[in-house]
C-alpha positions in Angstrom: -223.7 54.8 -108.1 -226.5 52.2 -108.1 -226.2 48.8 -106.6 -226.6 47.2 -110.1 -223.8 49.4 -111.5 -221.5 48.4 -108.6 -222.3 44.7 -109.1 -221.5 45.1 -112.9 -218.1 46.7 -112.2 -217.2 44.0 -109.6 -218.2 41.3 -112.0 -216.1 42.8 -114.8 -213.1 43.0 -112.5 -213.4 39.2 -111.9 -214.2 38.0 -115.4 -212.4 40.3 -117.9 -209.6 38.6 -119.9 -207.2 41.2 -118.6 -206.9 44.6 -116.9 -204.2 47.3 -117.0 -202.7 48.8 -113.9 -200.6 51.9 -113.4 -197.3 50.8 -111.8 -195.0 53.2 -110.0 -191.5 53.3 -111.6 -189.8 54.1 -108.3 -191.4 51.3 -106.1 -192.2 48.7 -108.8 -195.6 48.4 -107.1 -199.0 49.7 -108.2 -199.1 53.5 -108.1 -201.1 54.5 -105.0 -202.8 57.8 -104.3 -205.0 59.1 -101.4 -208.4 60.3 -102.4 -208.7 63.9 -101.0 -212.4 63.5 -100.2 -212.8 59.9 -99.0 -209.2 59.3 -97.9 -209.2 56.0 -99.6 -205.7 54.6 -100.4 -206.4 53.6 -104.0 -204.8 52.2 -107.1 -205.8 53.0 -110.7 -207.0 50.3 -113.1 -208.3 50.3 -116.6 -210.0 47.8 -119.0 -207.9 48.8 -122.0 -204.2 49.6 -122.5 -205.0 52.7 -124.5 -206.9 54.3 -121.6 -204.2 53.3 -119.1 -201.5 54.9 -121.2 -203.5 58.1 -121.6 -203.7 58.4 -117.8 -200.0 57.4 -117.4 -199.0 60.2 -119.8 -200.9 62.8 -117.7 -199.0 61.6 -114.6 -195.7 61.6 -116.4 -196.3 65.2 -117.3 -196.6 65.8 -113.5 -193.1 64.2 -113.1 -194.6 61.0 -111.7 -192.8 58.0 -113.2 -195.5 55.5 -114.3 -195.5 52.2 -116.3 -198.6 50.4 -117.6 -198.7 46.7 -116.7 -201.1 44.1 -118.0 -202.7 41.7 -115.5 -204.2 38.6 -117.1 -207.3 36.9 -115.7 -205.3 33.9 -114.4 -203.3 36.4 -112.2 -206.4 38.3 -110.8 -206.5 36.5 -107.5 -202.9 36.9 -106.5 -202.8 40.5 -107.8 -205.9 41.6 -105.9 -204.7 39.8 -102.8 -201.3 41.5 -103.0 -203.0 44.8 -102.4 -203.8 44.0 -98.8 -200.3 44.0 -97.4 -199.6 47.2 -99.3 -202.3 48.9 -97.2 -204.5 49.6 -100.3 -208.2 49.6 -99.6 -209.7 50.8 -102.9 -209.5 50.2 -106.6 -210.5 53.1 -109.0 -211.6 51.9 -112.4 -211.3 54.2 -115.4 -209.9 57.2 -113.5 -210.2 60.4 -115.5 -213.1 59.0 -117.6 -216.9 59.5 -117.5 -217.4 55.9 -116.2 -214.9 56.3 -113.3 -215.9 53.9 -110.5 -214.4 53.3 -107.1 -214.8 49.9 -105.4 -213.6 48.8 -102.0 -211.1 46.0 -102.1 -213.1 43.9 -99.6 -216.1 44.1 -101.9 -214.1 42.4 -104.6 -212.1 39.8 -102.6 -212.0 38.4 -99.1 -208.9 36.9 -97.6 -208.0 34.6 -94.7 -207.5 36.2 -91.3 -204.5 35.6 -89.0 -206.5 33.2 -86.8 -207.2 31.0 -89.9 -203.5 30.3 -90.5 -202.3 26.7 -90.1 -200.8 25.9 -86.7 -197.2 27.0 -86.5 -197.4 29.7 -89.1 -197.0 33.4 -88.2 -198.8 36.3 -89.8 -196.3 39.0 -90.7 -197.7 42.1 -92.4 -197.1 45.8 -91.9 -199.6 47.6 -94.1 -199.4 51.0 -92.4 -195.6 51.1 -92.7 -195.7 49.7 -96.2 -198.3 52.2 -97.4 -196.4 55.1 -95.8 -193.2 54.0 -97.4 -194.9 53.9 -100.8 -196.2 57.4 -100.4 -192.7 58.6 -99.2 -190.8 57.0 -102.1 -193.3 58.3 -104.7 -192.8 61.8 -103.3 -189.1 61.4 -103.0 -188.7 60.4 -106.7 -191.0 63.2 -107.8 -188.9 65.7 -105.9 -185.6 64.1 -106.8 -182.6 66.4 -106.3 -184.5 68.8 -104.1 -184.6 69.2 -100.3 -187.1 67.2 -98.3 -190.5 69.0 -98.1 -192.5 69.3 -94.9 -194.9 66.6 -96.2 -192.0 64.2 -96.9 -190.4 64.8 -93.5 -193.8 64.0 -91.9 -194.1 60.8 -93.9 -190.5 59.7 -92.9 -191.3 60.3 -89.2 -194.6 58.4 -89.6 -192.6 55.5 -91.2 -190.3 55.4 -88.2 -193.2 55.4 -85.8 -194.9 52.5 -87.7 -191.6 50.6 -87.9 -191.2 50.6 -84.1 -194.6 48.8 -83.7 -194.1 45.9 -86.2 -192.5 42.6 -86.7 -190.6 41.7 -89.8 -188.9 39.0 -91.8 -185.1 38.6 -91.9 -183.6 36.5 -94.7 -181.2 33.8 -93.4 -178.9 31.8 -95.7 -178.2 28.1 -95.7 -175.1 28.9 -93.6 -177.3 30.7 -91.1 -175.7 34.0 -92.2 -177.8 37.1 -92.9 -177.3 38.4 -96.5 -176.3 42.0 -96.9 -176.7 44.5 -99.7 -174.4 47.4 -100.6 -176.2 50.8 -100.8 -175.4 53.6 -103.2 -173.2 55.1 -100.5 -171.0 51.9 -100.6 -172.1 50.9 -97.1 -173.7 47.6 -96.1 -177.4 47.2 -95.3 -179.4 44.2 -94.2 -182.6 43.5 -96.1 -185.7 43.4 -94.1 -189.2 42.6 -95.3 -192.7 43.8 -94.3 -194.5 40.6 -95.4 -194.0 37.2 -97.1 -194.7 38.4 -100.6 -191.8 40.9 -100.4 -189.6 38.2 -98.9 -190.4 35.8 -101.7 -189.4 38.4 -104.3 -185.9 38.5 -102.8 -185.4 34.9 -101.8 -186.3 33.6 -105.3 -184.5 30.2 -106.0 -181.8 31.0 -103.3 -183.7 29.0 -100.7 -183.3 31.6 -98.1 -185.1 31.0 -94.8 -187.5 33.5 -93.2 -186.9 34.5 -89.6 -189.5 36.6 -87.9 -188.2 39.3 -85.6 -189.9 42.1 -83.5 -188.8 45.6 -84.3 -187.0 46.1 -81.0 -184.9 43.0 -81.7 -183.7 44.1 -85.2 -180.6 45.8 -83.9 -179.4 42.6 -82.2 -179.2 40.8 -85.5 -177.2 43.4 -87.4 -173.4 42.8 -88.0 -171.2 45.5 -86.5 -170.2 46.6 -90.0 -173.8 47.1 -91.1 -175.0 50.7 -91.5 -178.7 49.7 -91.1 -181.5 48.0 -92.9 -183.1 48.3 -96.3 -186.9 47.7 -96.2 -188.2 45.6 -99.1 -185.2 46.1 -101.4 -187.1 44.9 -104.5 -190.0 47.2 -103.7 -190.0 50.5 -101.8 -186.3 50.1 -101.1 -186.2 52.4 -98.1 -183.0 52.6 -96.0 -183.1 53.1 -92.2 -179.8 53.8 -90.5 -180.0 51.5 -87.5 -176.8 50.3 -85.9 -176.1 47.2 -83.9 -176.5 47.7 -80.1 -173.0 48.3 -78.6 -173.5 45.7 -75.9 -174.1 42.9 -78.5 
């Protein structure tokens, strides 16, 4: 693709009145796929709803639950920025069409780095874990009711490896208690968040406070009756069975 064509696509992504994105029905996040040639972790975006629905129908036929979501111009900046903590690095425009174009996220938008944060603020993001969780949940839903495939097992093990290297956000209530959620198995899980935007989805108007905690300290904060944690409950919603340390 020529430089002029790339510039034209980038400009259109900035000034269009709206774009249409394929949203995963199981994660409530943009559907992500890995390009088999470039290994880009990419989302699919269209200029018209009709084109987006056509591609969504094809994916539905492959048992991939997809919704089409309209993103208006006023929401472009927060939407594009939200892709960074997901681990997405590429936007594919008009996938499945003659004018298909792939652009790197950092060609479209730049963001602040951790060292540019105001004093006293902590940068909490886990894009590798979040991305792996997205791929795992997309595969899990597609293979619902079947045994874990080798690929899914590898993704789960990769999630656990990433989890052990990160720091996360715990939600703390006004009474300094940690809110709990009941899983489908009837057991209690503590919500844990990979980044601030996932925390904000959950906290809403409840005025929950964010507490940053390293992965190896998570067990210390779990109540004895908790079965583990649920990662980004309003997003990937992945459960990890982690129990409180017996000496706490």
